[in-house]
N, C-alpha and C positions, 0 to 999 in steps of 0.2 A: 504493500500500500504506500510505503514511503516513495517508491519509484513512481507510482502513478501520481502521487501528489506533486512531485517535482515536475513531471511533464505537464500536468494541468496548469501549474502556476506559470511556467514559461510560456505556454501557448495563450493563456488568458491575458498575459501582458501584451502579447502581439495582437490579439483580437480586439483589445480595448480601443484601438484606433480605427477599427472597422465597424460594421453594423450588421445586425442579424435579426431584424424583426420578422423577415419572411421565413416561415418554417420550411424545413427540408424533410425528405423521407429518410430519416436517420434512426428509426427505431432499432433497438437492440434485439438480437435473437439468441436464445439460450444455446442452441446447437452450435453457435459460433465459438462458444467458450467451454462447452461441455467436454470434460476429460482432457482439456488442454494442459499439458504439463510444462511445455515450453512457452516462451513469450512469442506470440505471433503478431505481425503487423501487416497492414494492407494499405496501399495508397493509390490514388488516381489523380492525374493532372489533366486539365482540359483547357482548350483555348481556341479562339477564332479572331480574325482581324480583317478589316476592309478599309482600303484607301482609294479616294478618287481625287483627281486634280483637273484643272482647266476651268471651265465656266462654273462648275460646281465642285467645291472642295469639301470632302468629308473624311473624317477619321473616326473609326469605331473599332472597338475590341471588347472581347469578353474572356474571362479566365476564371479558373477555379482549382481548388486543391482540397482533397479529402484524405484524411489519415485516420486509421484505427489501430488500436493496440489492445490485445486480448491476453488475459492471464487469469486462469481459474474461472471464478464466477464474476469477474470484474471486466468491464470493457470501457475504454476511453475513446471518444471520437472527436476529431477536430475538423472543421470545415471553414473554408474561406472562398469568397467569390467576389468578382468585380465586373462592372460593365460601364463603358464610357463611350460617348458618341458626341461629336461636334461637327456642325456644318457651317460652311462659309459660302454665302451666295451674293453675287453682284446685284446691287439694287440702285435705283435712281432716287436722289434726294434733291428737292427743289431748294437749293441754298440761297438763290437770289430772289426767291419769292415771286417770279413772273408767271408761275403756273405751268411751266414746261421744263423739261430737261434739255438744256441746250449747250452744255459744256462738259468735256470729259471729266472735269473735277467734280461734277455732280454725280458721277457713277462711282460708288464706293462698295467695298466688301464688308458685309455684316456677318459677324460670327455669332452663332447660336449654340448653346449647350443643350443638347436634347436628352442626354442620359449621363448620370454620374451616381452610380450606386456601389456601395461596398457592404459586404456582409461577412460576419464571422460568428462561429458558434463552437462552444466546447461542451461536450455532453458526457456524463458518466452514468453507466447502467450497472445495477446490482441485481443479478438474477436470483429469484426465489425458487421457481420451479421451471419446468420446460416451457410453460406457457405464460408465466407471470414474471414481471420485473418492476422495479422501482427506478426512477431516473431523476436526475437533476442536471440543469444546463445553464450556462451563462451565454448571453447574446449581446451583440453590438452591431449597429448598422448606420447607413447614411444614404439618403435619397433626396438630392437637392431639387430636381424638377418637381418632385411630389411635395416639396415644402418642408422636408425633414432634414435638418442639419446633422443631427445625431440622435440615435435611439440606443439606450443601453438597458439591460434588464436581465431577467432570469425566469426559469420555469422549473417546476417539479411536478411529478405525478406518477400515475400507475399505467403500465402497458400490458396488454393482454393479446395473446395470439387467438384469433377467431377461427381461422381456417388454414389448413396446410395439406398440400399434396406433394408429390415428388417434384412438380414443376411450378407450383404456385403457392403463395402465402398471403394472408390478409391479417393485419394487426390493427388494433384500436388503442387510443390513449385518451385519458382524461386527467385534468389537473388544473394547476394555477399558473398564471402568467403575470409578471410585473414588468412594466416598461416605463422609462423616463424619457420623454420626447422633448428635444430642443428644436423649436420650429423657426422658420424664417420670419423676419419682421421684428424680432426682438421681444416677442411676447414671453411671459413666464413659462417655464418648463411645465409640461403636463406629467403627472404621475398616475398611471393607469393600472388598476388592479382588475384582472380579467379571469373569467373561467375559460378553459381551453378544452376543445375536443378535436381529435385527429383520427383519420382513417387512412391507411396506406395499403397498397396492393402491389406485389411484385410477382412477375410471371415470366417464364421462358416460353415464348410463343413457338419458335422453331429452333433448330440447332444454330446457336450463335446470335439469336435475336431475342432481346429482353425488353419487357414492358415494365415501366414504373409509373404508378399513378398515386396521387395523394390529394387529400382535401383537409383543410383545417378551418375551424371556426373559433374566433375569440370575441368575447363580448364583455364590456366593462361592468364591474360591480359597483363602483363608486361614481358619484356625480362629478362632472368635469366642467370647468369654466373655459369654454372654447373661444379662441381669438376671433373665430368667424361668427360669433354670436348665435350659433345654432344651439338647439337643445342638447345638453350634455348629460342628461339624466342616465340612471342605470339602464344598461342594455341598449343605449342609443348609439354608442361608438362600437358597432359590430364590424368585424373584419373577417373576410373570407379569402382564403388562399388556395388555389388549385394548381396542380402541376401534372403534366402528362409527358412522358419521355419514352422514346423508342431507340434502343441501341443495337447496332449490328457489328459484329466483329469483322475486321478486314485484315487481321494479322494476329499473331500469337498474343501480343500485348496491346494491340491498337484496335480501337472501335470508332465508328462514326455514329453520332447521336443527333437526333432532331428532337426538340422539345417545345412545349407550349406552356406558358404560365399566365394565370389571371389573378390579379390582386384587387379586391374590392374593399373600400373603406367607406362605411356609411357616414362618417363624419371626417372627411379629409382635412388635411392641414391647409393653411393659407397658401394661395398661389404665389410662386416666387416671382413677384413683379415689384419693381421699385417705383418711387414717386407717386404712390397712391394718396388720394385725398384723405384727410383725417376722418376716422370713423368708417372708412370703406375698406373692407378686408375680404376680397373674393376668395372662395375656396378652390382648391385644385380639383381636377376631375376625380370622381370617386373610383373609376375603374382604370387600371393599368394592365396591359397585356405585353408579353414578351415572347418572341419566337426566336429560337437559336438553332444553328447548325454548326457543330464543332467536332473536333477530334478528341478522343480520350485515351490516354496512355495509362496502363495499370502496372503498378509495382507490387511485389509481395515478397515476404521473407519470414524467417524464423530465427529466433535467438535462443540458444541453449540455456535452459534454466540451471544456474550454477549454485542454487541453494543447497 
């Protein structure tokens, strides 16, 4: 346990600069640690990038890293992800006020940040039986276009295996979630106490092709004073997160994955716009969707137990 505590402390310090309010399908499974005498680890790295130049200049990239360490009935998981996108478009600005664009100096390049998200998560599972476990997690995240400068918090709860066959498994979790949100616009931070429910499904569709699907619901238990002046009473700040991913192996350690994510916030943060009139605080869009296509490389290994 001292080894696990040391690893958790180191990763938690690294994740503190990231963000993790969006849940991932990271439930623990008893069979992964059952009868394990050696220390086993598993890691995946994923990434994708797009660049364009000329009349339209864009830069976008996504990346992620997942690491797990298993020893006996204990499992530690660390996750990190990032997404960034910026666009530059040439536009006309009537600088002389004559109602037309009549000089090359009035054609300027405008930069727009369309995505800047960071997420990090550290989770520890303690297995009680083959189908039951308890977990605790620390999270941190950032999503500037959605109005969230930083979100830090934690979760704990109970996980239960609902269904299992040779090629498929379904698990459910219920528990508590706390998050402290620092929003754009300089408003006071929000402290949100929520009930959390989660369902995840993992299945091998064909040889080398894997499906991962998950859905999570979080709803506030305490009353919130929202900067957007909307009703922040109990169960008004409900958030729903859905993810669907399909991976296909294209090599021994390499796979191609396509995924779709949807994140709904019934009480979204303020929109990231400057120079607003006093008392006017528009809210961001309640629904965000993300589609990805990326390569995933898998590492695995075992360390001999020298106890």
